[in-house]
C-alpha positions as CSV (number, residue, x, y, z in Angstrom):
1,M,9.2,-12.4,-10.9
2,S,7.8,-14.6,-8.1
3,G,6.2,-17.3,-10.3
4,P,2.7,-17.9,-12.0
5,A,0.4,-17.2,-9.1
6,L,-0.8,-13.8,-9.0
7,H,-1.3,-11.6,-5.8
8,L,-4.1,-9.3,-5.7
9,A,-4.4,-6.3,-3.9
10,V,-7.6,-3.9,-3.6
11,E,-8.0,-0.3,-2.7
12,I,-10.8,-0.1,-0.1
13,D,-10.7,4.0,0.5
14,G,-14.1,5.6,0.4
15,D,-17.0,4.2,-1.5
16,G,-15.0,3.4,-4.8
17,A,-12.6,4.5,-7.4
18,H,-15.2,6.7,-9.3
19,P,-15.7,10.0,-7.5
20,A,-19.5,10.0,-7.4
21,A,-19.3,6.2,-6.2
22,W,-21.1,7.2,-3.1
23,R,-24.3,7.7,-5.0
24,R,-24.5,3.9,-5.6
25,A,-23.2,2.9,-2.2
26,A,-25.4,0.2,-0.3
27,H,-25.1,1.9,2.9
28,S,-26.2,5.2,4.4
29,P,-23.9,7.8,4.1
30,D,-23.5,8.4,8.0
31,Q,-21.9,4.9,7.9
32,L,-18.7,5.7,5.6
33,L,-16.7,7.2,8.4
34,T,-17.3,4.1,11.0
35,P,-15.3,1.4,12.1
36,R,-17.8,-1.3,11.1
37,R,-17.6,0.0,7.5
38,V,-13.8,-0.3,6.9
39,A,-13.7,-3.6,8.8
40,G,-16.6,-5.1,6.9
41,L,-14.4,-4.2,3.6
42,A,-11.3,-5.6,5.0
43,A,-13.3,-8.8,6.3
44,V,-14.9,-9.5,2.5
45,A,-11.3,-9.0,1.0
46,E,-9.5,-11.4,3.8
47,N,-12.2,-14.1,3.1
48,A,-12.2,-13.7,-0.9
49,G,-8.3,-14.5,-0.7
50,F,-6.9,-11.2,-1.4
51,T,-3.1,-10.7,-0.6
52,L,-3.4,-6.9,0.3
53,I,-5.6,-4.3,1.0
54,T,-4.4,-0.7,0.6
55,L,-6.0,2.5,2.0
56,D,-5.8,6.0,0.2
57,D,-5.2,9.2,2.1
58,G,-4.5,13.1,1.9
59,A,-4.0,16.0,3.9
60,L,-6.6,18.0,2.2
61,P,-10.3,18.3,3.1
62,P,-12.8,17.5,0.4
63,G,-14.3,20.0,-1.5
64,A,-12.4,21.4,-4.8
65,A,-10.4,18.1,-5.4
66,P,-11.3,16.1,-8.4
67,D,-12.0,12.9,-6.3
68,P,-13.6,14.4,-3.0
69,V,-13.9,12.0,-0.1
70,G,-14.2,12.2,3.6
71,R,-12.0,9.8,5.4
72,I,-10.4,8.8,8.6
73,G,-6.5,8.8,8.4
74,A,-5.1,5.8,6.6
75,V,-2.8,4.7,9.3
76,E,-5.4,4.8,11.7
77,R,-7.8,2.8,9.8
78,A,-5.1,0.3,9.1
79,A,-4.5,-0.1,12.7
80,F,-8.1,-0.9,13.4
81,V,-8.3,-3.4,10.6
82,A,-5.1,-4.9,11.7
83,A,-6.9,-6.2,15.0
84,S,-10.0,-7.5,13.3
85,T,-8.0,-9.6,10.3
86,S,-5.5,-12.4,10.5
87,T,-3.9,-12.9,7.1
88,I,-4.2,-10.1,4.7
89,G,-1.7,-7.3,4.4
90,I,-2.7,-3.9,5.1
91,A,-0.7,-1.0,3.4
92,P,-1.8,2.6,4.2
93,V,-0.9,5.2,1.8
94,V,1.5,7.8,3.7
95,P,3.1,10.6,1.4
96,V,6.2,11.9,2.9
97,T,6.5,15.4,0.9
98,Y,5.6,17.3,4.0
99,A,5.1,14.7,6.9
100,E,8.0,13.9,9.2
101,P,9.9,10.8,8.1
102,F,10.7,10.2,11.8
103,H,7.0,10.1,12.8
104,V,6.2,8.1,9.7
105,S,8.4,5.4,10.4
106,G,7.5,5.1,13.9
107,Q,3.6,4.9,12.8
108,L,4.6,2.1,10.1
109,A,6.8,0.3,12.4
110,S,4.0,0.5,15.1
111,L,1.5,-1.0,12.6
112,D,3.6,-3.9,11.7
113,H,3.8,-4.8,15.5
114,I,0.0,-4.7,15.6
115,S,-0.7,-6.6,12.6
116,A,2.1,-9.5,13.6
117,G,4.2,-8.6,10.3
118,R,1.5,-8.0,7.7
119,A,2.1,-4.2,7.1
120,G,3.0,-2.4,4.0
121,W,3.6,1.1,2.9
122,V,2.4,2.7,-0.2
123,V,4.6,5.7,-0.9
124,T,3.0,8.9,-2.5
125,D,3.5,12.7,-2.9
126,E,1.7,15.6,-2.2
127,A,1.2,17.6,-5.3
128,R,-1.3,20.3,-4.5
129,P,0.4,23.3,-2.9
130,E,-2.7,23.6,-0.4
131,A,-1.1,20.4,1.2
132,A,1.9,22.4,2.1
133,R,-0.2,24.8,4.3
134,A,-2.1,22.3,5.8
135,W,1.3,20.9,7.3
136,G,2.8,24.7,7.6
137,R,5.8,23.9,5.6
138,P,7.1,25.6,2.6
139,V,5.6,24.5,-0.8
140,V,7.7,21.8,-2.7
141,A,6.9,23.1,-6.0
142,D,8.2,20.6,-8.7
143,A,8.1,16.9,-9.7
144,A,11.9,16.6,-8.9
145,A,11.7,18.2,-5.5
146,R,8.9,15.9,-4.4
147,A,10.6,12.9,-5.9
148,R,13.8,13.9,-3.9
149,E,11.4,14.2,-0.6
150,S,10.1,10.6,-1.4
151,R,13.5,9.2,-1.6
152,D,14.8,10.8,1.4
153,G,11.8,9.8,3.3
154,V,12.0,6.3,2.5
155,E,15.6,6.1,3.1
156,V,15.2,7.7,6.8
157,A,12.5,5.4,7.4
158,R,14.1,2.2,6.5
159,A,17.4,3.4,8.4
160,L,15.2,4.0,11.4
161,W,13.6,0.6,11.3
162,D,17.2,-0.9,11.4
163,S,18.1,1.3,14.3
164,W,17.0,-1.0,16.7
165,E,18.7,-4.5,16.2
166,D,16.4,-7.7,16.4
167,D,17.7,-8.4,19.8
168,A,18.1,-5.0,21.4
169,V,15.1,-5.6,23.8
170,V,16.2,-7.9,26.4
171,R,13.6,-7.5,29.0
172,S,16.2,-8.6,32.0
173,V,14.2,-8.6,35.3
174,A,17.6,-9.9,36.8
175,T,19.8,-7.0,35.7
176,S,17.0,-4.5,35.6
177,R,17.6,-3.8,31.9
178,Y,14.7,-3.6,29.4
179,L,17.1,-2.9,26.1
180,D,20.9,-3.3,25.3
181,R,21.9,0.4,24.4
182,D,24.8,-1.0,22.5
183,R,22.2,-2.4,20.1
184,L,20.6,0.9,19.4
185,H,21.9,2.8,16.4
186,Y,22.3,6.5,15.2
187,I,21.4,6.8,11.7
188,D,22.8,10.2,11.1
189,F,21.1,11.0,7.8
190,T,21.7,14.6,6.3
191,G,19.6,15.2,3.1
192,A,19.0,18.5,0.8
193,T,16.2,19.8,3.2
194,Y,16.7,18.2,6.8
195,A,18.7,15.8,9.0
196,V,17.8,13.0,11.4
197,K,20.2,11.3,13.9
198,G,17.8,8.8,15.5
199,P,17.3,6.1,16.7
200,A,13.7,5.2,16.3
201,I,11.3,5.0,19.6
202,V,10.0,1.9,18.5
203,P,11.7,-1.6,18.3
204,R,12.6,-3.2,14.9
205,P,9.3,-4.1,12.9
206,P,8.5,-7.7,12.8
207,Q,9.2,-8.1,9.0
208,G,12.7,-6.2,9.8
209,Q,11.5,-3.7,7.0
210,L,8.0,-3.2,5.6
211,V,6.9,-4.0,2.5
212,V,7.2,-0.6,0.4
213,L,5.2,0.2,-2.5
214,G,5.5,3.0,-5.1
215,R,5.7,4.1,-8.6
216,P,9.3,3.7,-9.7
217,D,9.3,7.1,-11.4
218,R,8.5,8.8,-8.2
219,V,11.0,6.5,-5.7
220,P,14.1,5.0,-6.7
221,A,13.4,1.1,-7.7
222,A,16.1,0.1,-5.1
223,Q,14.1,1.5,-2.4
224,L,10.9,-0.2,-3.3
225,D,9.7,-3.8,-2.5
226,I,6.8,-3.7,-5.2
227,A,6.6,-1.2,-8.1
228,L,3.1,0.0,-9.0
229,V,3.2,0.4,-12.8
230,E,0.5,1.8,-15.3
231,G,-0.6,1.2,-18.8
232,R,-3.7,1.4,-20.6
233,D,-3.3,-1.9,-22.2
234,P,-1.7,-5.2,-21.2
235,A,1.1,-4.7,-23.4
236,S,1.9,-1.2,-21.9
237,V,1.6,-2.7,-18.5
238,A,4.0,-5.5,-19.6
239,G,6.5,-3.1,-20.6
240,A,6.6,-1.0,-17.6
241,A,6.7,-4.3,-15.4
242,A,10.1,-5.2,-17.6
243,D,11.6,-1.9,-16.7
244,A,10.6,-1.7,-13.0
245,G,13.8,-3.1,-11.9
246,T,12.0,-4.0,-8.2
247,P,11.8,-7.4,-6.7
248,R,7.9,-7.4,-7.2
249,V,5.8,-5.5,-9.8
250,F,1.9,-5.0,-9.6
251,A,-0.2,-3.3,-12.1
252,E,-2.7,-0.7,-11.3
253,V,-6.1,-2.1,-12.9
254,E,-9.6,0.0,-12.4
255,V,-12.3,-2.4,-12.8
256,A,-16.4,-1.7,-13.4
257,L,-17.9,-5.3,-13.5
258,D,-21.4,-6.4,-14.7
259,T,-23.6,-7.1,-11.9
260,P,-27.1,-8.6,-11.6
261,D,-28.8,-5.3,-11.6
262,A,-26.7,-3.5,-14.3
263,T,-23.5,-3.9,-16.7
264,G,-20.3,-2.1,-15.7
265,A,-20.9,0.2,-18.7
266,E,-24.5,1.3,-17.5
267,R,-23.0,1.8,-14.2
268,V,-20.2,4.0,-15.5
269,A,-22.6,5.9,-17.6
270,D,-24.9,6.6,-14.4
271,L,-21.9,7.9,-12.3
272,D,-20.5,10.1,-15.2
273,R,-23.5,12.1,-15.3
274,Y,-22.5,13.8,-11.9
275,A,-18.7,13.7,-12.2
276,P,-16.3,12.0,-14.7
277,W,-14.1,9.0,-14.1
278,T,-10.8,10.6,-14.3
279,D,-8.4,8.8,-16.5
280,R,-5.4,8.1,-14.8
281,G,-3.3,6.4,-17.4
282,R,-4.2,2.8,-16.0
283,L,-5.7,-0.3,-17.6
284,R,-9.5,-0.2,-17.1
285,H,-11.6,-3.2,-17.6
286,I,-15.4,-2.4,-18.0
287,G,-17.4,-5.8,-18.5
288,S,-17.9,-9.2,-17.3
289,A,-16.2,-11.0,-14.3
290,D,-15.1,-13.7,-17.0
291,G,-13.2,-10.8,-19.1
292,L,-11.5,-9.7,-16.1
293,V,-10.3,-13.0,-15.3
294,A,-8.8,-13.4,-18.9
295,V,-7.2,-10.0,-18.4
296,L,-5.7,-11.1,-15.2
297,E,-4.6,-14.3,-16.6
298,E,-2.7,-12.4,-19.4
299,L,-1.0,-9.9,-16.8
300,S,0.0,-13.3,-14.6
301,R,2.4,-14.0,-17.6
302,H,4.5,-10.4,-17.1
303,L,4.1,-9.4,-13.6
304,D,3.6,-10.7,-9.9
305,G,0.1,-9.1,-9.0
306,V,-2.1,-6.3,-9.3
307,R,-3.7,-3.7,-7.3
308,L,-7.6,-3.4,-8.3
309,H,-9.6,-0.1,-7.9
310,P,-13.2,-1.1,-8.0
311,L,-15.8,1.6,-9.3
312,V,-18.2,1.1,-6.4
313,L,-16.9,-1.1,-3.3
314,D,-20.3,-2.2,-2.6
315,E,-21.2,-3.4,-6.2
316,D,-17.8,-4.7,-7.4
317,L,-16.1,-6.3,-4.5
318,P,-18.8,-8.8,-4.3
319,V,-18.4,-9.8,-7.7
320,L,-14.8,-10.1,-7.4
321,S,-15.2,-12.3,-4.1
322,R,-18.0,-14.7,-5.7
323,L,-16.6,-14.8,-9.3
324,V,-13.5,-13.5,-10.0
325,L,-11.3,-15.0,-7.3
326,P,-12.7,-18.2,-7.1
327,A,-12.1,-18.6,-11.1
328,L,-8.6,-17.6,-10.8
329,S,-8.2,-20.2,-7.9
330,E,-9.6,-22.8,-10.1
331,R,-7.0,-22.1,-12.5
332,R,-4.2,-22.1,-10.1
333,L,-3.4,-18.3,-10.9
334,V,-4.1,-16.7,-7.5
335,A,-1.7,-16.8,-4.4
336,R,-3.6,-16.9,-1.1
337,P,-2.1,-15.6,2.2
338,L,-1.6,-18.5,4.6
339,P,-2.3,-18.0,8.7
340,G,0.6,-17.1,10.5
341,A,2.5,-15.7,7.4
342,S,4.0,-12.1,7.3
343,L,3.4,-10.1,4.1
344,R,6.8,-10.5,3.0
345,S,6.8,-14.2,3.4
346,T,3.3,-14.2,1.4
347,L,5.1,-12.2,-1.3
348,G,8.2,-14.3,-1.3
349,L,10.3,-11.7,0.0
350,E,13.4,-12.3,2.2
351,R,13.4,-10.9,5.6
352,P,16.3,-8.2,5.5
353,A,19.3,-8.6,7.6
354,N,19.7,-5.4,9.8
355,R,22.5,-3.1,8.1
356,F,24.1,-2.0,11.1
357,P,25.4,-5.4,12.6
358,A,26.1,-6.2,8.9
359,A,28.3,-3.3,8.5
360,A,30.1,-3.9,11.6
361,V,30.9,-7.4,10.4
362,Q,32.3,-6.1,7.0
363,E,34.4,-3.5,8.8
364,E,35.8,-6.2,11.2
365,A,36.6,-8.2,8.2
366,R,38.7,-5.4,6.6
């Protein structure tokens, strides 16, 4: 645990956590897939003092899925947001069930360079068999196999981030050398379904290693910086946090807040007429901002942060910004990012040493 201050993350994909959230959105439908939309949400979250925004993603088009949404790719949106923000962390969702880990690692390393060290990665898997056809890959059929792909994908990405030492790029005009080839390393990874030699094509990220978030039942805790835990009540969340075994633990919390126009319960009932709000086994707060503050204060005793999933972004994010975060700040319960700080620094995580020089030192010591 990092201390009493709580780090707040917010998911800003689509129009909100409810599959019918678009029916209550404050913008016209044609604005959803515009740069102005995602930049505006990120600006509100940054100004409010959130530590991190996350951006969901998926390989399948909208239609038959339970929560259909049209979207631009998460990494592309994250790169755009990185250029228009300065303090908030940015973590796209990138599954590695079918995607090539070599390319994923390069995309995320590039994002960390663009954001000057504010990038993270939410690791998920692709459970639907239709995703395999979208990638032109054989179906990864069961949960154990998907967990294996996530484990191997994270291991490859982390190894590739280390495949360039921090001082590999020398940029010497006098000697006409751009990099020191002795400071580039083959990772020589061989897994159950593929092998990767390396090295990466992108220099080591500013953070050394991006902040990796994921569910500890799907990705080994040793590969995660932040465990995303679930539970329908604070006691269940606290139990999951105690068992996570990761440097930091965030709870998944869905929120439907009272607004000047309607209560949270009324808004949920209105949207449920069109589609049910899927129960994902997460803690769900429906009610006042003060009630949410009380829930978050209780959670702060057991974990390091929460990732909020607002019912409707255009309705709930302003309430979070105007009422919830200021109340938490008054009680000194929220951690606000500082200008110039990396995401790792904000979260109190050390910048990891590169594995390859460290291994060479150990070998010499023997």
